[in-house]
N, C-alpha and C positions, 0 to 999 in steps of 0.2 A: 427630400427623397433619398432613401438609402438604397444602395445597390444590393440586391439580394445575395450576390456572391460575396460581397464584403461582409455582410451580416453573418453569412454562413461561416466564413473564415474566422471572424471574431468570436463567434459562439464556440467553434471548434477549438480555438486557441485558449479561451477561458476555461473550457472543460479540461483540456490537457494540463493547463497550469494548476488547476485544482487537484487533479489526480497526482501530478508530480509533487505538489506540496504535501499531500497526505503520505505519499511514498517516502519523502524525505523525513517527515516526522517519525514514521514507523521505523525507518532504517536507522535513524539516530537514537531511537529508543533502545536499540540493542546495546548502545554504549553504556547503558545503566549497569551492565554486567561488571564494568570496571570501576564503578563508583560505590560509595557506601549504601546508596539506595538499592543497588542490585544484590546486596549481600544475601538476602533470602533466596535469590535465584541459584545460588551456588550449592544449595543442599539437594540431596537426592530426594526423589518423590517416592515416598513409601519404601518398599523393599527392593525397588528396581534400581538399575544402574543409570537411569535417566535423571538428569538434573533439570532444574527449572530453566537454566540457560539453554540447554539443548531443546527443550520443549518450546521455549520462546522462539528460537531460531526456526524450528520446523513450522510453527504457526505463522511466523512472518513470511516465510517462503510461500506457504499456501495462500495467505492473504494477498501477497503480491500477484501471484498467478491469477487468483480470483478477480482482483481489481483490473488486471489487464484484460481478462476475458470479458468482464462487464463493460469496460471501455470499448473494446472491439465490437461487442454486440450493440452498444448504443450508436456507434459510428455506422455500422452496417444498416441498422434500422433507419437512421437519419438519411443515409445515402439512397435507400430504396424509396423514400418519400419524395 
């Protein structure tokens, strides 16, 4: 017999660890800018002043915000049930 509260906490912890792992992978992907693999990111995009690194940074911030919003929505839905 499993305590439902324990199962809830374990499920919530696993979900948070998965989100944190994805966050860390995306966060450290920005370090590509300082390696030879990130060399294409240093060039300007078309005729604009925006570089690939800046675009990557903006997209990562938006992805992080979206992931947190998704996580909070999943938590609130689970709490309502």
